[in-house]
N, CA, C and O atoms as a GROMACS GRO file, in nm:
protein
  420
    1UNK      N    1   0.080  -0.121   0.000
    1UNK     CA    2   0.000   0.000   0.000
    1UNK      C    3   0.084   0.126   0.000
    1UNK      O    4   0.037   0.231  -0.046
    2UNK      N    5   0.204   0.120   0.050
    2UNK     CA    6   0.288   0.239   0.060
    2UNK      C    7   0.399   0.238  -0.043
    2UNK      O    8   0.504   0.298  -0.022
    3UNK      N    9   0.378   0.169  -0.155
    3UNK     CA   10   0.483   0.157  -0.256
    3UNK      C   11   0.563   0.030  -0.241
    3UNK      O   12   0.664   0.011  -0.308
    4UNK      N   13   0.518  -0.058  -0.154
    4UNK     CA   14   0.586  -0.184  -0.131
    4UNK      C   15   0.582  -0.273  -0.255
    4UNK      O   16   0.496  -0.257  -0.342
    5UNK      N   17   0.674  -0.365  -0.259
    5UNK     CA   18   0.679  -0.464  -0.365
    5UNK      C   19   0.668  -0.602  -0.301
    5UNK      O   20   0.739  -0.632  -0.205
    6UNK      N   21   0.578  -0.685  -0.353
    6UNK     CA   22   0.559  -0.821  -0.303
    6UNK      C   23   0.606  -0.915  -0.413
    6UNK      O   24   0.563  -0.904  -0.528
    7UNK      N   25   0.692  -1.007  -0.378
    7UNK     CA   26   0.746  -1.103  -0.474
    7UNK      C   27   0.710  -1.243  -0.427
    7UNK      O   28   0.741  -1.281  -0.314
    8UNK      N   29   0.643  -1.319  -0.514
    8UNK     CA   30   0.609  -1.458  -0.486
    8UNK      C   31   0.658  -1.543  -0.601
    8UNK      O   32   0.661  -1.498  -0.716
    9UNK      N   33   0.694  -1.666  -0.572
    9UNK     CA   34   0.738  -1.754  -0.681
    9UNK      C   35   0.699  -1.898  -0.651
    9UNK      O   36   0.684  -1.938  -0.536
   10UNK      N   37   0.685  -1.971  -0.758
   10UNK     CA   38   0.662  -2.115  -0.751
   10UNK      C   39   0.744  -2.177  -0.863
   10UNK      O   40   0.815  -2.106  -0.935
   11UNK      N   41   0.734  -2.307  -0.879
   11UNK     CA   42   0.808  -2.373  -0.987
   11UNK      C   43   0.758  -2.327  -1.124
   11UNK      O   44   0.834  -2.332  -1.222
   12UNK      N   45   0.633  -2.283  -1.133
   12UNK     CA   46   0.574  -2.246  -1.261
   12UNK      C   47   0.579  -2.097  -1.294
   12UNK      O   48   0.578  -2.060  -1.411
   13UNK      N   49   0.585  -2.012  -1.191
   13UNK     CA   50   0.577  -1.869  -1.223
   13UNK      C   51   0.645  -1.783  -1.117
   13UNK      O   52   0.671  -1.826  -1.004
   14UNK      N   53   0.672  -1.661  -1.157
   14UNK     CA   54   0.723  -1.557  -1.069
   14UNK      C   55   0.621  -1.444  -1.072
   14UNK      O   56   0.583  -1.398  -1.179
   15UNK      N   57   0.577  -1.400  -0.956
   15UNK     CA   58   0.472  -1.299  -0.947
   15UNK      C   59   0.525  -1.180  -0.870
   15UNK      O   60   0.579  -1.194  -0.760
   16UNK      N   61   0.509  -1.062  -0.928
   16UNK     CA   62   0.554  -0.937  -0.868
   16UNK      C   63   0.434  -0.845  -0.856
   16UNK      O   64   0.367  -0.818  -0.955
   17UNK      N   65   0.408  -0.797  -0.735
   17UNK     CA   66   0.299  -0.701  -0.713
   17UNK      C   67   0.364  -0.572  -0.668
   17UNK      O   68   0.432  -0.568  -0.566
   18UNK      N   69   0.341  -0.465  -0.746
   18UNK     CA   70   0.408  -0.339  -0.716
   18UNK      C   71   0.328  -0.223  -0.777
   18UNK      O   72   0.239  -0.246  -0.859
   19UNK      N   73   0.360  -0.100  -0.739
   19UNK     CA   74   0.297   0.016  -0.802
   19UNK      C   75   0.330   0.020  -0.952
   19UNK      O   76   0.436  -0.026  -0.993
   20UNK      N   77   0.239   0.074  -1.031
   20UNK     CA   78   0.258   0.077  -1.177
   20UNK      C   79   0.391   0.141  -1.218
   20UNK      O   80   0.453   0.097  -1.315
   21UNK      N   81   0.435   0.241  -1.146
   21UNK     CA   82   0.560   0.308  -1.180
   21UNK      C   83   0.684   0.221  -1.161
   21UNK      O   84   0.791   0.254  -1.211
   22UNK      N   85   0.669   0.110  -1.089
   22UNK     CA   86   0.782   0.022  -1.063
   22UNK      C   87   0.783  -0.102  -1.152
   22UNK      O   88   0.870  -0.188  -1.136
   23UNK      N   89   0.689  -0.113  -1.246
   23UNK     CA   90   0.681  -0.230  -1.333
   23UNK      C   91   0.795  -0.225  -1.434
   23UNK      O   92   0.810  -0.126  -1.506
   24UNK      N   93   0.874  -0.331  -1.440
   24UNK     CA   94   0.982  -0.334  -1.540
   24UNK      C   95   0.923  -0.327  -1.682
   24UNK      O   96   0.819  -0.387  -1.707
   25UNK      N   97   0.988  -0.256  -1.774
   25UNK     CA   98   0.932  -0.236  -1.908
   25UNK      C   99   0.905  -0.365  -1.984
   25UNK      O  100   0.812  -0.370  -2.065
   26UNK      N  101   0.984  -0.469  -1.962
   26UNK     CA  102   0.967  -0.594  -2.037
   26UNK      C  103   0.866  -0.688  -1.973
   26UNK      O  104   0.841  -0.796  -2.027
   27UNK      N  105   0.809  -0.652  -1.859
   27UNK     CA  106   0.720  -0.742  -1.785
   27UNK      C  107   0.580  -0.748  -1.847
   27UNK      O  108   0.527  -0.648  -1.894
   28UNK      N  109   0.522  -0.868  -1.844
   28UNK     CA  110   0.380  -0.884  -1.878
   28UNK      C  111   0.304  -0.839  -1.753
   28UNK      O  112   0.334  -0.883  -1.642
   29UNK      N  113   0.206  -0.752  -1.772
   29UNK     CA  114   0.147  -0.685  -1.657
   29UNK      C  115  -0.006  -0.682  -1.666
   29UNK      O  116  -0.062  -0.660  -1.773
   30UNK      N  117  -0.071  -0.705  -1.552
   30UNK     CA  118  -0.216  -0.685  -1.541
   30UNK      C  119  -0.237  -0.553  -1.467
   30UNK      O  120  -0.190  -0.535  -1.355
   31UNK      N  121  -0.307  -0.464  -1.530
   31UNK     CA  122  -0.331  -0.331  -1.475
   31UNK      C  123  -0.462  -0.327  -1.396
   31UNK      O  124  -0.540  -0.422  -1.396
   32UNK      N  125  -0.482  -0.215  -1.330
   32UNK     CA  126  -0.610  -0.181  -1.269
   32UNK      C  127  -0.651  -0.269  -1.152
   32UNK      O  128  -0.763  -0.320  -1.148
   33UNK      N  129  -0.562  -0.286  -1.059
   33UNK     CA  130  -0.591  -0.352  -0.932
   33UNK      C  131  -0.572  -0.251  -0.820
   33UNK      O  132  -0.488  -0.161  -0.831
   34UNK      N  133  -0.648  -0.264  -0.713
   34UNK     CA  134  -0.632  -0.181  -0.594
   34UNK      C  135  -0.605  -0.272  -0.476
   34UNK      O  136  -0.653  -0.385  -0.472
   35UNK      N  137  -0.530  -0.223  -0.379
   35UNK     CA  138  -0.488  -0.307  -0.267
   35UNK      C  139  -0.550  -0.262  -0.136
   35UNK      O  140  -0.553  -0.143  -0.104
   36UNK      N  141  -0.598  -0.361  -0.060
   36UNK     CA  142  -0.643  -0.340   0.078
   36UNK      C  143  -0.538  -0.399   0.169
   36UNK      O  144  -0.480  -0.504   0.139
   37UNK      N  145  -0.514  -0.334   0.279
   37UNK     CA  146  -0.428  -0.389   0.382
   37UNK      C  147  -0.517  -0.436   0.496
   37UNK      O  148  -0.600  -0.360   0.546
   38UNK      N  149  -0.501  -0.560   0.536
   38UNK     CA  150  -0.574  -0.614   0.651
   38UNK      C  151  -0.482  -0.596   0.770
   38UNK      O  152  -0.380  -0.664   0.782
   39UNK      N  153  -0.518  -0.505   0.859
   39UNK     CA  154  -0.431  -0.471   0.971
   39UNK      C  155  -0.409  -0.589   1.062
   39UNK      O  156  -0.503  -0.663   1.092
   40UNK      N  157  -0.290  -0.606   1.104
   40UNK     CA  158  -0.253  -0.717   1.190
   40UNK      C  159  -0.138  -0.675   1.278
   40UNK      O  160  -0.131  -0.557   1.314
   41UNK      N  161  -0.050  -0.762   1.314
   41UNK     CA  162  -0.043  -0.898   1.262
   41UNK      C  163  -0.160  -0.983   1.309
   41UNK      O  164  -0.210  -0.967   1.421
   42UNK      N  165  -0.202  -1.075   1.222
   42UNK     CA  166  -0.311  -1.166   1.254
   42UNK      C  167  -0.256  -1.287   1.328
   42UNK      O  168  -0.157  -1.348   1.286
   43UNK      N  169  -0.321  -1.321   1.436
   43UNK     CA  170  -0.284  -1.442   1.509
   43UNK      C  171  -0.322  -1.563   1.424
   43UNK      O  172  -0.411  -1.554   1.338
   44UNK      N  173  -0.257  -1.675   1.447
   44UNK     CA  174  -0.286  -1.796   1.370
   44UNK      C  175  -0.434  -1.830   1.376
   44UNK      O  176  -0.491  -1.875   1.276
   45UNK      N  177  -0.497  -1.810   1.489
   45UNK     CA  178  -0.639  -1.841   1.506
   45UNK      C  179  -0.729  -1.749   1.425
   45UNK      O  180  -0.847  -1.779   1.405
   46UNK      N  181  -0.676  -1.637   1.377
   46UNK     CA  182  -0.754  -1.542   1.299
   46UNK      C  183  -0.740  -1.564   1.149
   46UNK      O  184  -0.786  -1.480   1.071
   47UNK      N  185  -0.680  -1.672   1.108
   47UNK     CA  186  -0.657  -1.697   0.965
   47UNK      C  187  -0.788  -1.700   0.886
   47UNK      O  188  -0.787  -1.674   0.766
   48UNK      N  189  -0.898  -1.730   0.950
   48UNK     CA  190  -1.028  -1.735   0.884
   48UNK      C  191  -1.078  -1.600   0.835
   48UNK      O  192  -1.170  -1.594   0.754
   49UNK      N  193  -1.019  -1.491   0.883
   49UNK     CA  194  -1.061  -1.357   0.839
   49UNK      C  195  -1.040  -1.343   0.689
   49UNK      O  196  -1.130  -1.298   0.618
   50UNK      N  197  -0.922  -1.380   0.640
   50UNK     CA  198  -0.894  -1.369   0.497
   50UNK      C  199  -0.988  -1.458   0.416
   50UNK      O  200  -1.036  -1.418   0.310
   51UNK      N  201  -1.013  -1.578   0.467
   51UNK     CA  202  -1.103  -1.670   0.397
   51UNK      C  203  -1.244  -1.613   0.391
   51UNK      O  204  -1.310  -1.624   0.288
   52UNK      N  205  -1.292  -1.553   0.499
   52UNK     CA  206  -1.428  -1.498   0.500
   52UNK      C  207  -1.440  -1.376   0.408
   52UNK      O  208  -1.543  -1.359   0.342
   53UNK      N  209  -1.338  -1.293   0.403
   53UNK     CA  210  -1.341  -1.178   0.312
   53UNK      C  211  -1.338  -1.226   0.167
   53UNK      O  212  -1.414  -1.175   0.083
   54UNK      N  213  -1.253  -1.322   0.137
   54UNK     CA  214  -1.245  -1.376   0.002
   54UNK      C  215  -1.379  -1.439  -0.039
   54UNK      O  216  -1.423  -1.422  -0.152
   55UNK      N  217  -1.443  -1.512   0.053
   55UNK     CA  218  -1.572  -1.574   0.024
   55UNK      C  219  -1.679  -1.467   0.001
   55UNK      O  220  -1.762  -1.481  -0.089
   56UNK      N  221  -1.677  -1.362   0.081
   56UNK     CA  222  -1.772  -1.251   0.064
   56UNK      C  223  -1.758  -1.190  -0.076
   56UNK      O  224  -1.858  -1.167  -0.144
   57UNK      N  225  -1.636  -1.163  -0.117
   57UNK     CA  226  -1.612  -1.107  -0.250
   57UNK      C  227  -1.655  -1.204  -0.359
   57UNK      O  228  -1.717  -1.164  -0.458
   58UNK      N  229  -1.622  -1.330  -0.343
   58UNK     CA  230  -1.657  -1.431  -0.443
   58UNK      C  231  -1.808  -1.441  -0.462
   58UNK      O  232  -1.856  -1.447  -0.576
   59UNK      N  233  -1.884  -1.442  -0.353
   59UNK     CA  234  -2.030  -1.449  -0.361
   59UNK      C  235  -2.090  -1.329  -0.434
   59UNK      O  236  -2.202  -1.336  -0.485
   60UNK      N  237  -2.016  -1.218  -0.438
   60UNK     CA  238  -2.067  -1.094  -0.496
   60UNK      C  239  -1.992  -1.052  -0.622
   60UNK      O  240  -1.991  -0.934  -0.658
   61UNK      N  241  -1.928  -1.148  -0.688
   61UNK     CA  242  -1.860  -1.126  -0.817
   61UNK      C  243  -1.754  -1.017  -0.811
   61UNK      O  244  -1.738  -0.939  -0.906
   62UNK      N  245  -1.681  -1.012  -0.700
   62UNK     CA  246  -1.566  -0.921  -0.688
   62UNK      C  247  -1.441  -1.007  -0.694
   62UNK      O  248  -1.410  -1.080  -0.600
   63UNK      N  249  -1.369  -0.998  -0.805
   63UNK     CA  250  -1.246  -1.075  -0.822
   63UNK      C  251  -1.143  -1.024  -0.722
   63UNK      O  252  -1.119  -0.904  -0.712
   64UNK      N  253  -1.082  -1.116  -0.647
   64UNK     CA  254  -0.986  -1.077  -0.544
   64UNK      C  255  -0.869  -1.175  -0.540
   64UNK      O  256  -0.883  -1.292  -0.574
   65UNK      N  257  -0.755  -1.122  -0.499
   65UNK     CA  258  -0.635  -1.203  -0.480
   65UNK      C  259  -0.583  -1.173  -0.340
   65UNK      O  260  -0.562  -1.057  -0.304
   66UNK      N  261  -0.564  -1.276  -0.260
   66UNK     CA  262  -0.512  -1.260  -0.124
   66UNK      C  263  -0.361  -1.279  -0.125
   66UNK      O  264  -0.309  -1.372  -0.186
   67UNK      N  265  -0.291  -1.190  -0.056
   67UNK     CA  266  -0.146  -1.197  -0.046
   67UNK      C  267  -0.108  -1.198   0.102
   67UNK      O  268  -0.138  -1.103   0.174
   68UNK      N  269  -0.043  -1.302   0.147
   68UNK     CA  270  -0.002  -1.303   0.287
   68UNK      C  271   0.112  -1.205   0.310
   68UNK      O  272   0.200  -1.190   0.225
   69UNK      N  273   0.110  -1.140   0.424
   69UNK     CA  274   0.221  -1.051   0.459
   69UNK      C  275   0.340  -1.133   0.506
   69UNK      O  276   0.326  -1.251   0.538
   70UNK      N  277   0.454  -1.071   0.508
   70UNK     CA  278   0.574  -1.139   0.559
   70UNK      C  279   0.573  -1.133   0.711
   70UNK      O  280   0.487  -1.068   0.771
   71UNK      N  281   0.667  -1.198   0.772
   71UNK     CA  282   0.675  -1.197   0.919
   71UNK      C  283   0.692  -1.056   0.974
   71UNK      O  284   0.647  -1.028   1.085
   72UNK      N  285   0.756  -0.967   0.899
   72UNK     CA  286   0.778  -0.831   0.947
   72UNK      C  287   0.660  -0.738   0.915
   72UNK      O  288   0.654  -0.627   0.966
   73UNK      N  289   0.567  -0.785   0.831
   73UNK     CA  290   0.450  -0.704   0.798
   73UNK      C  291   0.357  -0.694   0.917
   73UNK      O  292   0.365  -0.771   1.012
   74UNK      N  293   0.268  -0.598   0.908
   74UNK     CA  294   0.168  -0.581   1.012
   74UNK      C  295   0.032  -0.629   0.964
   74UNK      O  296  -0.070  -0.584   1.017
   75UNK      N  297   0.027  -0.718   0.868
   75UNK     CA  298  -0.100  -0.769   0.819
   75UNK      C  299  -0.087  -0.836   0.685
   75UNK      O  300   0.024  -0.856   0.634
   76UNK      N  301  -0.201  -0.869   0.628
   76UNK     CA  302  -0.208  -0.932   0.496
   76UNK      C  303  -0.270  -0.832   0.398
   76UNK      O  304  -0.311  -0.722   0.436
   77UNK      N  305  -0.277  -0.872   0.271
   77UNK     CA  306  -0.326  -0.782   0.167
   77UNK      C  307  -0.427  -0.852   0.078
   77UNK      O  308  -0.422  -0.974   0.060
   78UNK      N  309  -0.518  -0.775   0.024
   78UNK     CA  310  -0.614  -0.824  -0.074
   78UNK      C  311  -0.615  -0.727  -0.191
   78UNK      O  312  -0.626  -0.605  -0.172
   79UNK      N  313  -0.603  -0.781  -0.312
   79UNK     CA  314  -0.613  -0.701  -0.434
   79UNK      C  315  -0.752  -0.721  -0.493
   79UNK      O  316  -0.802  -0.833  -0.497
   80UNK      N  317  -0.815  -0.612  -0.539
   80UNK     CA  318  -0.943  -0.621  -0.610
   80UNK      C  319  -0.930  -0.539  -0.738
   80UNK      O  320  -0.851  -0.444  -0.745
   81UNK      N  321  -1.007  -0.574  -0.838
   81UNK     CA  322  -1.008  -0.498  -0.963
   81UNK      C  323  -1.058  -0.355  -0.935
   81UNK      O  324  -1.152  -0.335  -0.858
   82UNK      N  325  -0.995  -0.258  -0.999
   82UNK     CA  326  -1.028  -0.117  -0.975
   82UNK      C  327  -1.176  -0.087  -0.994
   82UNK      O  328  -1.234  -0.011  -0.917
   83UNK      N  329  -1.238  -0.146  -1.099
   83UNK     CA  330  -1.378  -0.114  -1.126
   83UNK      C  331  -1.473  -0.174  -1.022
   83UNK      O  332  -1.592  -0.144  -1.022
   84UNK      N  333  -1.421  -0.260  -0.932
   84UNK     CA  334  -1.502  -0.319  -0.825
   84UNK      C  335  -1.464  -0.264  -0.688
   84UNK      O  336  -1.512  -0.314  -0.586
   85UNK      N  337  -1.379  -0.163  -0.684
   85UNK     CA  338  -1.331  -0.110  -0.557
   85UNK      C  339  -1.446  -0.061  -0.468
   85UNK      O  340  -1.454  -0.099  -0.352
   86UNK      N  341  -1.534   0.022  -0.522
   86UNK     CA  342  -1.644   0.075  -0.441
   86UNK      C  343  -1.736  -0.037  -0.393
   86UNK      O  344  -1.785  -0.033  -0.280
   87UNK      N  345  -1.761  -0.136  -0.478
   87UNK     CA  346  -1.842  -0.251  -0.438
   87UNK      C  347  -1.775  -0.325  -0.323
   87UNK      O  348  -1.841  -0.362  -0.226
   88UNK      N  349  -1.645  -0.348  -0.334
   88UNK     CA  350  -1.571  -0.419  -0.229
   88UNK      C  351  -1.578  -0.343  -0.097
   88UNK      O  352  -1.600  -0.404   0.008
   89UNK      N  353  -1.558  -0.212  -0.102
   89UNK     CA  354  -1.564  -0.130   0.020
   89UNK      C  355  -1.702  -0.138   0.083
   89UNK      O  356  -1.715  -0.156   0.204
   90UNK      N  357  -1.807  -0.125   0.002
   90UNK     CA  358  -1.943  -0.131   0.053
   90UNK      C  359  -1.974  -0.268   0.114
   90UNK      O  360  -2.036  -0.276   0.220
   91UNK      N  361  -1.930  -0.375   0.048
   91UNK     CA  362  -1.951  -0.510   0.103
   91UNK      C  363  -1.883  -0.526   0.238
   91UNK      O  364  -1.942  -0.582   0.332
   92UNK      N  365  -1.762  -0.477   0.250
   92UNK     CA  366  -1.691  -0.487   0.377
   92UNK      C  367  -1.764  -0.410   0.486
   92UNK      O  368  -1.781  -0.460   0.597
   93UNK      N  369  -1.806  -0.289   0.455
   93UNK     CA  370  -1.877  -0.208   0.555
   93UNK      C  371  -2.010  -0.271   0.594
   93UNK      O  372  -2.046  -0.270   0.712
   94UNK      N  373  -2.084  -0.326   0.498
   94UNK     CA  374  -2.210  -0.392   0.528
   94UNK      C  375  -2.191  -0.514   0.617
   94UNK      O  376  -2.284  -0.555   0.687
   95UNK      N  377  -2.073  -0.570   0.615
   95UNK     CA  378  -2.044  -0.689   0.695
   95UNK      C  379  -1.956  -0.656   0.816
   95UNK      O  380  -1.885  -0.742   0.869
   96UNK      N  381  -1.963  -0.530   0.859
   96UNK     CA  382  -1.904  -0.484   0.986
   96UNK      C  383  -1.751  -0.481   0.989
   96UNK      O  384  -1.691  -0.491   1.096
   97UNK      N  385  -1.690  -0.468   0.872
   97UNK     CA  386  -1.546  -0.446   0.869
   97UNK      C  387  -1.522  -0.296   0.869
   97UNK      O  388  -1.595  -0.222   0.803
   98UNK      N  389  -1.423  -0.252   0.941
   98UNK     CA  390  -1.387  -0.110   0.946
   98UNK      C  391  -1.294  -0.081   0.829
   98UNK      O  392  -1.182  -0.132   0.823
   99UNK      N  393  -1.340   0.001   0.735
   99UNK     CA  394  -1.262   0.033   0.615
   99UNK      C  395  -1.216   0.178   0.624
   99UNK      O  396  -1.298   0.269   0.638
  100UNK      N  397  -1.087   0.197   0.615
  100UNK     CA  398  -1.030   0.331   0.614
  100UNK      C  399  -0.955   0.348   0.484
  100UNK      O  400  -0.882   0.259   0.441
  101UNK      N  401  -0.973   0.462   0.420
  101UNK     CA  402  -0.908   0.484   0.290
  101UNK      C  403  -0.777   0.557   0.309
  101UNK      O  404  -0.754   0.624   0.409
  102UNK      N  405  -0.693   0.543   0.209
  102UNK     CA  406  -0.564   0.609   0.206
  102UNK      C  407  -0.532   0.644   0.063
  102UNK      O  408  -0.556   0.564  -0.027
  103UNK      N  409  -0.478   0.761   0.039
  103UNK     CA  410  -0.440   0.801  -0.097
  103UNK      C  411  -0.324   0.718  -0.148
  103UNK      O  412  -0.296   0.717  -0.268
  104UNK      N  413  -0.255   0.647  -0.058
  104UNK     CA  414  -0.141   0.564  -0.099
  104UNK      C  415  -0.185   0.432  -0.160
  104UNK      O  416  -0.102   0.363  -0.219
  105UNK      N  417  -0.312   0.395  -0.149
  105UNK     CA  418  -0.358   0.267  -0.198
  105UNK      C  419  -0.369   0.264  -0.348
  105UNK      O  420  -0.406   0.162  -0.405
   0.00000   0.00000   0.00000
């Protein structure tokens, strides 16, 4: 959310999540995502929070990607498509999540 870069990899792919200005010119890129920060750190017993938010979005046709924070992070992250941002915020508020906006998102 603050210009951070998230790097994930598997045997099949390398995934980089970063602000548009930091995208390498040769990279294949998906545009128009917005990031939510889930404030934490989340205790192991709270792992269901991410699952419940993802399920809420899925039931309401909001495409989302969950990104776990690192050990030094203060939470986890969820990406949603830009055109569904207002829908995602409203869904969270209707389901008693406290949503605070930031111009850095």
